[in-house]
Each structure stands twice: as structure tokens, then as C-alpha cells.
N, C-alpha and C positions, 0 to 999 in steps of 0.2 A: 189402782193397786194391782188389779189382775194382770194388766199389761206388763208391769214391772216384774212380777213373778214369772210370767211367761218368758220375758227377755232373759232373765237369769237362768232359767232352765235351758233355753236355747244355747246360751253361752257354755253351760256345762256340757251339753251334748256335743257341741262343736269342739270343745277342748278334748273330749274323749275321742272324737272322730279323728282329729288331727294327729293324735299319737299313733294311729293305725296307718297313716299315710307313708308312702315311700319318700325318698329325698327330693325328687322332682316335684311331687305334689306338695310337700312341705314348703319348698322354695316358692312355689306358686301361691301358697297361702300367705307368705310374707309379702310377695309382690302385691297381692290384692288388699292386704290389711295396712301396709305401710302408708303413713302420712308424713310428708315433709313438715317438720315443725320449725326448724331454724337452720340458717347458714350464718355462722358468726365468725367474724374476723377476730383472731386472738392476738396476732402479732404481725408486724410489718417492718421490713427494712428495704431501703432503696438507696442505691449508691451509683453515681455516675462520675467516672474519672474524667478530668479535663481532656485527656488524650482521646476520649470517645468522639469528641466533636471534630477532630482532625482526621479521624479514621475514615477511609473510604468504605470499608466493609461494615455493614450494619446488620449482619445476619444474627439471628437469635436462636437460642435453644431453650426449650422449656422441659421441666421434669415435674411430674406429679408423684409425690410420695405419700401413699396412703399408709401412714405409720401404724395406727392402732384402730381397731374396731372393737367396740365393747357393747354388750347387751346386758341391760339390767332388767331381768325378767319381772321382778315385782312391780317395777314402774312401767313395764311394757315399752321401754325406750331403747333405741340403738344409737350409739355415738360413734362417729368416724372422725378421726383426727387426720387432717390432710395438710401437707406442706407443698406449696407450688413455688418453684424457683425458675426464674428467667435469667439467662446470662448472655452477654455478648463478649467475645474474646478477640484479642489481637495478639498473635504470637504467644499463645497459651496464657496470656494475662487477661484477667477479667477487667473490662473497661466499663461494663454496666452490669449491675445485678439487682434483682428484686426478689425478695422472698416473703411470702405471706403464709401464715398459719391459720387454719380454719378448723372449726368443729361443725360437722353436719349432723343434725339430730332428726331422727325419725321416731314417731310414736305410734300408738295403736297396735303394738306388737305383743300384747299380753299372752295370746294363745299360740305363739310361735316358738319354734325350737331355736336354740342358740346358734347351732352350726349354720343353719340356713339364713338366719339373720346376719351373721358375720359375712357369709358369702354375698348376700344381697348388698350389704354396706360396702364391701370391697369393690363390687362391680358398679353400683349406682351412685354412691356418694361423690366420687370424683366428677361425674357428669353433672350432678346437682351443683357442685361448688365452682366448677371452672368458669361458667358465665359471669359469676360475681367477680372472680379474679380478673377476667378479661376486661370488665368494665373498670375495675380499680386500676389496672395497669394502663389502660387508655388514658385515664385522668392523670396518672403520674407522668406518662409520656408527654402529654400536653403541657403540664406544669413545668417539666424540665426542658421542654422544647427539643426533645431528642428526635422527633419526626420519624418515628418507626411505623412500619405498616401494622395493621391490626394483627394480633396473635391469631394463629390458625384455629380452626375448629378442632376440638379434641375428639379423636376417634379411638375406638377400641380396636386393638390388633385383631386381624382376621385369623381365626383358628381353623385349620383345615378340618373338614368334617370327615369322620371315619366312614369308610364305605361299608354298606350293609352287605350281607352275604348275597352273592349273585349280582351285585351292582358293578358296573364297569366304570372305569375312569373316563372322563371327558377330556379330550386333548384339544389343543388350539387348532388342530387341523380340521376338526369336526364342525 
């Protein structure tokens, strides 16, 4: 009984401390607290046109659309709705398309701020979801006998770092 009371008091103290933190510290609190609960497939469409098999060009494009990020504070849960689309085109006509819709759920976020949870979801949820999609797409590729190479690893675009005062830029010559 004493340990339960102590735990509740620690949670109250932590909740009060979090409100005093800056945005970066609050974001780090989300990173430390978040637990991946589920990656769920909500919908799937896969279409291969007969022309695909006679086409020499088998290049693919993929797009990840992180459409909606929600935080339900009373449940301590964050939800990210993601659509991933892969297409192959010939002369601007889609000859192969695959679209999958997912929800990625993180929990254990009770003492976190909504803004930082939404930022976390928009950055992390696509990376949590993409390997599931790659596996699904590989199975569809095999079943349709389209013989595509594996989808590439998903990478976050590099954002140039702002120089600090007094810092000089490094050039390729150095």
C-alpha cells in the first residue's frame, strides 16, 4: 500500500515538473515515455495493369503521407494515421499501384504535452510503420510475380544545421 501511494505522489510531482520544462525537454519526455502499442493495417489496394509485364521500366516511387496525428490526453495515447503509396508509371500512366492505410498507436503518454506528442508522432510513426509496409509489399510483389527489387529504406531528409555564432562553414575543399 505504501509503495502505491509513493508511486502516485511521484507521478504528481513529475506532472508538475513537466509543465515547467521547455519545448525540447518536453519532447524528450515524450521520447522517453512513449511505448509503441500497435501498427494496424486499416485498408489496402493493389493493382497491376497487364501492360506492366511488357514494360521494360520497373522503377518505383513511394510516398508516405502522415495525414493525421491525434493525442487523447485522458487515455495517454497518441494515434498517427499514415497512408503509404507505391506506384510505377509508363508515359504518365500508372501501371502498378499499391496503397496501404495504417494507424500507429503509442501509449504511456499521460503526462506529456499535446504539441510535443504530435511532433513526435509526425517524426517517428512513419519509421515505425514503414517496415510493416515493406514486408506487406514484398508479399504482394511475390504473389503478383512482378519481380520488383525491395523497397528502399526510408530516410528522413537531412535538415541543414543552423550555424552558431562564431562557427564557420565547412566546405568540400577542407
